C-alpha positions in Angstrom: -0.1 0.0 -0.2 1.5 3.5 -1.1 -0.8 6.1 0.7 -2.6 5.2 3.8 -4.6 7.4 5.7 -6.0 6.5 9.0 -9.1 8.6 10.4 -10.8 9.1 13.6 -13.7 11.2 14.8 -13.2 13.4 18.1 -16.3 14.8 20.4 -14.6 15.7 24.2 -11.6 13.6 23.4 -9.0 15.9 24.1 -7.4 13.7 26.7 -6.8 11.0 24.1 -5.5 13.0 20.8 -2.1 13.8 21.4 -1.4 10.1 22.8 -3.3 8.5 19.4 -1.5 10.5 16.9 1.7 9.7 18.2 0.8 6.1 18.4 -0.3 6.1 15.0 2.5 7.5 14.0 4.8 4.7 15.8 3.1 1.7 13.8 2.3 3.7 10.5 5.3 6.2 10.1 4.3 6.9 6.7 0.5 7.5 7.1 -1.2 10.3 6.9 -4.2 10.8 9.5 -7.5 12.8 9.1 -9.6 13.8 12.5 -12.9 15.2 12.2 -14.0 17.2 15.4 -17.6 17.9 15.8 -17.2 21.2 17.8 -15.6 19.5 20.8 -16.7 22.1 24.3 -13.7 20.4 26.1 -11.5 22.3 23.6 -10.4 18.8 21.5 -10.3 21.0 18.2 -8.4 23.6 19.5 -5.8 20.8 20.7 -6.2 19.5 17.3 -4.8 22.3 15.4 -2.2 22.8 17.8 -0.9 19.4 17.0 -1.5 20.1 13.1 1.0 22.9 13.2 3.7 20.4 14.8 3.1 17.4 12.7 3.0 17.2 9.1 0.4 14.7 7.2 -2.3 15.4 10.4 -5.3 17.3 8.7 -8.4 18.7 11.1 -11.7 19.1 9.6 -13.9 21.1 11.9 -17.6 20.8 12.0 -20.1 23.2 13.7 -22.3 21.0 15.7 -22.4 17.2 16.7 -23.3 15.8 13.6 -23.0 11.9 13.9 -20.1 9.3 13.8 -21.8 8.0 10.7 -21.8 10.9 8.6 -17.7 11.7 10.0 -17.2 8.3 8.2 -19.1 9.3 5.3 -17.0 12.1 5.1 -13.8 10.4 5.9 -14.6 7.9 2.6 -14.8 10.6 0.4 -12.2 12.3 1.4 -10.0 9.3 1.0 -11.5 8.7 -2.4 -10.7 12.4 -3.7 -7.1 12.6 -2.7 -6.8 9.0 -4.3 -5.3 7.2 -1.0 -4.7 3.5 -1.7 -6.5 2.5 1.8 -8.7 4.3 4.3 -8.0 3.1 8.0 -11.0 4.0 10.4 -10.7 3.9 14.6 -12.1 5.2 17.5 -10.3 7.8 19.5 -10.4 6.3 22.7 -8.0 3.9 22.4 -10.4 0.8 22.4 -9.2 0.3 19.0 -5.7 0.0 19.7 -3.1 1.4 17.0 -0.8 -1.4 17.6 -3.2 -3.3 15.0 -2.7 -1.1 11.8 0.0 -3.0 10.7 -2.3 -5.8 10.3 -4.6 -3.7 8.4 -2.4 -2.9 5.7 -1.5 -6.3 5.6 -4.8 -7.5 5.0 -5.7 -4.9 2.7 -2.9 -6.0 0.1 -5.4 -9.0 -0.5 -8.9 -8.0 0.6 -11.1 -5.0 -0.7 -12.6 -4.7 3.0 -11.1 -5.5 6.6 -12.4 -5.2 10.2 -10.7 -5.8 13.4 -12.8 -8.6 15.4 -13.4 -9.5 19.1 -15.4 -12.3 18.1 -13.0 -14.2 15.8 -10.9 -16.8 17.6 -8.3 -15.4 19.5 -10.2 -11.9 19.7 -11.3 -10.6 23.3 -13.3 -7.7 24.6 -13.3 -6.5 28.5 -16.7 -5.3 28.5 -18.7 -5.7 31.3 -21.3 -8.4 31.4 -24.4 -6.2 30.2 -22.7 -4.7 27.3 -20.9 -8.0 26.0 -24.3 -9.4 26.0 -25.5 -6.3 24.0 -22.7 -6.4 21.4 -23.2 -9.8 20.6 -27.0 -9.9 20.5 -26.6 -7.1 17.9 -23.9 -9.0 16.1 -26.0 -12.4 16.2 -29.2 -10.2 14.8 -27.0 -8.2 12.1 -25.8 -11.8 11.1 -29.1 -13.7 10.9 -31.6 -10.9 10.0 -29.3 -9.0 7.4 -27.3 -11.8 6.4 -23.9 -10.8 7.0 -20.7 -13.0 7.1 -18.6 -11.8 9.1 -18.7 -12.1 13.2 -18.0 -8.8 13.9 -20.5 -5.8 12.5 -20.8 -3.4 14.8 -17.3 -2.1 15.7 -15.9 0.9 13.2 -11.9 -0.3 13.4 -12.1 -1.0 9.6 -10.0 -0.9 6.3 -11.2 -0.2 2.9 -9.0 -0.4 -0.3 -9.7 2.6 -3.0 -11.5 0.4 -5.9 -14.2 -0.4 -2.9 -14.7 3.1 -2.1 -14.9 4.3 -5.6 -17.6 1.7 -6.1 -19.4 2.4 -2.6 -22.8 4.3 -3.0 -22.5 6.6 0.2 -26.1 7.7 -0.5 -27.4 4.6 0.0 -26.4 4.5 3.4 -28.8 6.4 5.7 -27.6 6.0 9.0 -25.6 9.0 10.5 -25.0 7.6 13.6 -23.3 4.4 15.4 -26.1 2.2 13.2 -23.7 3.4 10.4 -21.6 0.4 11.3 -24.2 -2.0 10.4 -25.7 -0.4 7.6 -22.2 0.2 6.1 -21.2 -3.5 6.2 -24.5 -4.5 4.9 -23.9 -2.2 1.8 -20.3 -3.4 1.3 -21.1 -6.8 1.6 -23.3 -6.3 -1.7 -20.0 -5.6 -3.8 -17.0 -6.3 -1.9 -14.9 -8.5 -4.0 -13.4 -10.1 -0.7 -13.6 -9.1 3.0 -11.7 -10.4 6.2 -11.5 -10.0 9.9 -8.8 -10.5 12.2 -8.4 -11.0 15.9 -7.9 -8.0 18.6 -8.4 -7.3 22.1 -10.7 -4.9 22.4 -9.9 -2.7 25.1 -12.1 0.0 27.5 -11.3 3.7 26.7 -8.7 5.2 29.1 -10.1 8.6 29.4 -13.4 10.3 28.9 -17.3 9.0 28.6 -18.8 6.6 26.1 -20.9 8.7 23.4 -23.8 5.8 22.9 -26.7 6.7 24.3 -29.8 4.4 24.4 -31.1 6.7 21.7 -28.2 5.6 19.5 -29.2 2.2 20.5 -32.8 2.0 19.8 -31.7 3.8 16.4 -29.1 0.8 15.5 -32.0 -1.7 16.5 -34.2 0.5 14.1 -31.6 0.1 11.2 -31.4 -3.5 11.8 -35.1 -4.2 11.7 -35.2 -2.1 8.3 -32.3 -3.7 6.5 -33.6 -7.2 7.7 -37.5 -6.4 6.8 -35.8 -4.8 3.1 -34.1 -7.9 2.6 -36.9 -10.7 3.2 -39.5 -8.9 0.9 -36.8 -8.0 -1.7 -37.3 -4.5 -1.3 -33.8 -2.7 -1.3 -33.3 -3.3 -5.0 -31.4 0.1 -5.7 -27.6 -0.8 -6.5 -25.1 -0.4 -3.8 -22.5 0.4 -6.6 -22.0 3.9 -6.8 -22.9 5.1 -10.7 -21.0 8.6 -9.9 -18.0 8.9 -12.3 -15.1 9.1 -10.4 -13.5 11.7 -9.7 -16.9 13.6 -9.9 -16.9 17.8 -10.5 -16.3 19.5 -7.2 -19.0 21.3 -5.8 -18.4 24.1 -3.1 -21.0 24.3 -0.2 -21.9 27.9 0.0 -22.0 27.9 3.6 -18.5 26.0 4.6 -16.9 25.8 1.4 -16.7 22.0 1.7 -16.8 19.9 -1.4 -18.0 16.5 0.3 -21.5 15.8 -0.1 -24.1 13.1 -0.1 -27.4 12.9 -2.5 -30.5 13.5 -0.8 -32.9 13.7 -3.9 -31.6 12.6 -7.3 -32.5 15.6 -10.0 -36.2 15.4 -11.4 -36.8 15.7 -14.7 -39.7 18.1 -16.2 -42.8 16.5 -16.9 -43.9 16.6 -21.0 -46.6 19.3 -19.9 -44.0 21.8 -18.4 -40.7 20.7 -20.7 -40.7 23.7 -22.8 -41.4 26.0 -19.8 -38.8 28.2 -18.3 -38.7 27.1 -14.9 -38.0 30.5 -13.4 -40.8 32.1 -15.2 -43.5 31.1 -12.5 -42.8 29.3 -9.4 -45.8 26.6 -10.1 -44.5 25.3 -13.2 -41.3 24.0 -11.4 -42.7 22.0 -8.7 -42.1 19.1 -10.6 -38.6 19.4 -11.6 -35.5 20.1 -9.8 -31.8 19.1 -9.7 -29.3 17.2 -7.5 -30.2 17.7 -3.8 -27.4 17.5 -1.6 -26.3 17.5 1.9 -22.9 19.1 3.0 -21.4 16.5 5.4 -19.1 19.4 6.7 -21.6 21.4 7.8 -24.8 20.2 7.1 -26.1 22.7 4.4 -28.9 21.1 2.3 -28.6 22.6 -1.2 -29.6 21.8 -4.9 -26.4 21.2 -7.4 -26.1 24.9 -9.2 -27.5 25.4 -12.6 -26.8 28.9 -12.9 -23.8 31.4 -11.7 -25.0 34.4 -9.4 -25.3 36.4 -12.5 -26.7 34.3 -14.6 -29.8 33.2 -11.9 -30.4 37.2 -11.3 -30.9 37.1 -15.1 -33.3 34.7 -14.9 -35.5 36.5 -12.2 -35.2 39.4 -14.7 -37.3 37.8 -17.0 -40.1 36.4 -14.4 -43.7 37.2 -15.3 -46.5 35.6 -13.6 -50.0 37.0 -14.5 -51.4 34.0 -12.6 -50.3 35.7 -9.4 -52.3 39.0 -9.7 -55.3 37.1 -9.7 -54.5 36.1 -6.1 -53.1 39.5 -4.9 -55.9 40.2 -2.2 -55.4 37.2 -0.7 -51.5 37.6 -0.7 -52.3 41.1 1.3 -54.3 39.4 4.0 -51.6 36.7 4.1 -49.3 39.7 4.7 -51.7 41.7 7.1 -52.2 38.3 9.3 -48.2 37.3 9.6 -47.3 41.0 10.2 -49.6 41.5 13.0 -47.8 38.2 14.8 -44.6 40.5 14.8 -46.2 44.1 15.0 -44.5 44.6 18.5 -41.3 44.8 16.4 -42.5 47.8 14.4 -43.9 51.1 14.6 -44.9 53.5 12.5 -43.0 56.2 10.7 -39.9 53.2 11.1 -38.4 52.7 7.6 -38.6 49.3 6.1 -37.0 47.5 3.2 -38.7 44.8 1.2 -36.0 42.4 -0.6 -37.6 40.7 -3.3 -40.8 42.9 -3.4 -42.6 41.1 -6.1 -45.3 42.6 -7.1 -45.7 44.6 -4.1 -48.6 43.1 -1.8 -46.7 43.7 0.8 -45.2 47.0 0.9 -48.6 48.1 0.1 -49.8 46.4 3.7 -46.9 47.8 5.5 -47.1 51.2 4.2 -51.1 51.3 5.2 -49.8 50.6 8.7 -47.8 53.7 8.6 -44.2 52.3 7.5 -41.9 54.4 5.3 -41.5 51.4 2.7 -38.9 51.0 0.1 -38.5 48.1 -2.3 -36.0 45.8 -4.4 -36.8 43.4 -7.0 -35.2 42.0 -9.8 -38.3 41.0 -12.2 -39.0 43.9 -14.4 -42.3 43.0 -15.0 -42.9 42.9 -11.2 -41.9 46.3 -10.6 -44.1 47.7 -12.9 -46.8 45.9 -11.3 -45.8 47.2 -7.8 -45.2 50.5 -8.9 -49.3 50.8 -10.2 -50.0 49.1 -6.7 -48.3 51.2 -4.1 -47.1 54.5 -4.0 -43.7 54.0 -2.8 -39.9 53.6 -4.3 -39.2 50.2 -5.8 -36.0 49.6 -7.3 -35.4 46.9 -10.3 -32.3 44.6 -9.7 -30.9 43.1 -6.2 -29.2 44.4 -3.1 -26.0 45.7 -4.8 -28.1 47.6 -6.9 -29.3 49.7 -4.3 -27.9 53.7 -4.6 -25.5 54.5 -2.1 -27.3 57.6 -0.9 -30.2 54.9 0.1 -29.4 54.8 3.9 -30.1 52.8 6.5 -33.6 50.9 7.9 -35.4 50.2 10.9 -36.5 47.0 9.8 -35.6 44.6 6.3 -38.2 41.8 4.9 -37.3 38.9 3.2 -40.4 37.1 2.4 -40.0 33.3 0.6 -36.5 34.5 -0.7 -33.8 33.5 1.3 -34.1 29.9 -0.5 -33.7 31.2 -3.8 -30.5 33.3 -3.4 -27.5 31.7 -4.8 -25.4 33.4 -1.9 -27.5 33.2 1.5 -24.5 34.5 3.6 -23.6 37.1 1.3 -26.8 38.8 1.0 -27.5 38.1 4.8 -24.4 40.4 5.5 -25.4 42.8 3.0 -28.8 43.2 5.1 -27.0 43.2 8.3 -24.9 46.4 6.9 -28.2 48.4 5.8 -29.8 48.1 9.2 -29.4 50.4 11.9 -28.1 49.2 15.3 -30.7 47.1 16.8 -32.4 46.7 13.6 -35.4 44.2 13.0 -34.6 41.6 10.3 -37.8 39.4 9.2 -37.9 36.8 7.1 -39.7 33.4 6.1 -38.0 30.5 4.7 -38.2 26.5 3.8 -37.5 24.1 6.9 -36.7 20.6 5.6 -36.4 19.2 8.9 -39.8 19.6 9.7 -42.4 17.0 10.4 -44.0 17.4 6.8 -40.9 17.1 4.6 -40.2 14.1 6.5 -43.2 12.5 5.7 -43.9 13.4 2.2 -39.7 12.9 0.8 -39.4 13.3 -2.5 -42.9 14.3 -2.9 -42.7 17.4 -0.9 -43.8 20.2 -2.9 -41.8 22.8 -2.1 -38.6 20.6 -4.1 -38.7 22.9 -7.2 -36.2 24.1 -9.6 -35.8 27.6 -8.0 -35.3 26.5 -4.7 -31.8 26.6 -4.1 -31.2 25.9 -0.5 -33.0 24.0 2.7 -32.5 25.2 5.6 -32.9 23.2 9.0 -33.1 24.2 12.5 -29.1 23.9 12.6 -28.1 25.5 9.4 -30.2 28.5 9.7 -28.8 29.3 13.0 -25.6 28.7 11.5 -25.7 31.3 8.6 -27.5 33.8 11.0 -24.9 33.8 13.3 -21.9 34.3 10.6 -24.0 37.2 9.5 -24.4 38.7 12.8 -27.9 38.1 13.8 -29.5 37.4 17.0 -32.9 35.1 16.6 -35.6 36.5 18.9 -38.4 34.2 18.2 -39.7 32.3 15.4 -42.9 30.4 14.6 -45.1 28.8 11.7 -45.5 31.1 8.5 -49.0 31.1 7.3 -49.6 31.0 3.6 -53.2 32.0 2.0 -54.8 31.0 -1.3 -58.3 31.1 -3.1 -59.8 27.9 -4.3 -59.7 29.4 -8.0 -55.8 29.9 -7.7 -55.3 26.7 -5.9 -57.1 25.0 -8.9 -55.0 26.7 -11.6 -51.7 26.0 -9.9 -53.1 22.2 -9.9 -54.1 22.3 -13.4 -50.5 23.5 -14.6 -49.2 20.8 -12.8 -50.7 18.4 -14.7 -53.3 17.3 -12.0 -56.2 15.2 -13.1 -59.5 16.9 -13.6 -57.9 20.1 -11.8 -59.0 22.0 -14.8 -62.7 20.7 -14.2 -62.6 21.5 -10.5 -61.3 25.0 -11.5 -64.1 25.7 -13.8 -66.7 24.6 -11.1 -65.5 26.9 -8.8 -64.7 29.9 -11.1 -66.7 33.2 -10.8 -68.6 32.2 -7.4 -68.1 32.6 -3.9 -66.5 29.3 -3.4 -63.7 30.0 -6.0 -63.4 33.1 -3.5 -63.0 31.2 -0.6 -59.6 31.6 1.2 -57.6 28.6 2.3 -55.0 29.4 5.1 -52.6 26.8 5.4 -49.5 26.4 8.3 -47.9 23.2 8.3 -44.4 24.5 9.7 -42.2 23.6 6.5 -42.1 27.3 6.3 -41.2 29.6 9.2 -41.0 33.0 10.1 -38.0 34.6 12.0 -37.4 37.7 14.0 -33.8 38.6 14.1 -32.0 41.3 15.7 -28.7 42.8 14.6 -25.8 42.3 16.3 -23.2 44.8 17.2 
């Protein structure tokens, strides 16, 4: 083996890292070392940075929060693959996996695709107590019987991978993010590996610190085994374990952290025949059935769509947007803004200057002006700017934040309704918003939240998966980007959308829903068609933030 990478993840392992790195160097002097730290509060990350300055071949990746040992291992596999290491050896940071076995891994990886250090083959041992030994042996037995695994050791992460295996392995198929990654990854590997082996090790209890395996993680592991067993039993698990990605894949940089290693959450969805020739940015509802590949960054957790346009091209797409159907529902939009603005009324007062970014046809500008605010809008769509100027007597600039004149001054309140997810670089835009706010100014915005129960339930059928939505936030990632943009979240709650039935059926008809046109004709022009339907599922949230000095 020419190039060997040894990897271990850390969370509160400040007492172990230095000795472990020295021991790895002792047994494999020429190996490189990768460590991924999940924002350890005990200073592990800072300790690792100091060690990296003094030792060559040591790379440290910092993640913003505890993101799961499984996702760290996925990142390590992609890192090793990207840098073309001949082999990757993974281990724990607590000396339960002693580095003296590292040469054994190198020897075995000359012959096998995959190797694991085993407590349960002849010659292996484990100094767990009676209870943990029972749990461990039972988990391995269930994995062997239920999932059909050939190895006796399936729950440890002291492992070795050869590069050809890592290149073939479809990481996207491994759903587990925590410790259950151990079993699920071996299941996927067993489907494609040309050779698997295990050799005996003495598993030792950790030297310092505390175990990170919670009861919750144990339950997740049990559910993972049951899921895999059921899929195998009913022959449901038919998609390939082999990656179809051309290697090396084109690099995509995460707009939040700059990371280049991601997993696919949803594959691209091609447009149906009925909307194939329509420009996806010309009208939001035309693009509901089409979107690009949606990825999650393994370094920070940000979820985003593989970019189709660069920022300048994206703006040009929005410049051309026209949506006459929107105007049919403009009064309902005003009612919607009246409702949502009433929820945050204590953060605004008459006479304050307000900037609405992405003001579109001016419905919110009209509502805010009627409540005594001095309003200004900025909107890229030429069509929408003209519409808004006819609807409300207020300055509306065509373009983006960067096109506002320098003399525009600062604002007491800035709003951003369902716009952040459309921006090519949300953090840069948020920083611009921050610079335009007065000290302690208020920032109100709504955006998509993909970790809500509704998108989890609907999966790939979630209606907000569309071509023009470039980012999909979670509670953690929205907190990250707001913190980096120097905003403090004051409160957040579900955003309320409203639509009348006529408009709703118009949208469903454009999507090709059977009988939607007939239903639209049935309610058109009568009181039923004007019936307003509010919906508040929590997958769109309203955030109230304050500028932080």
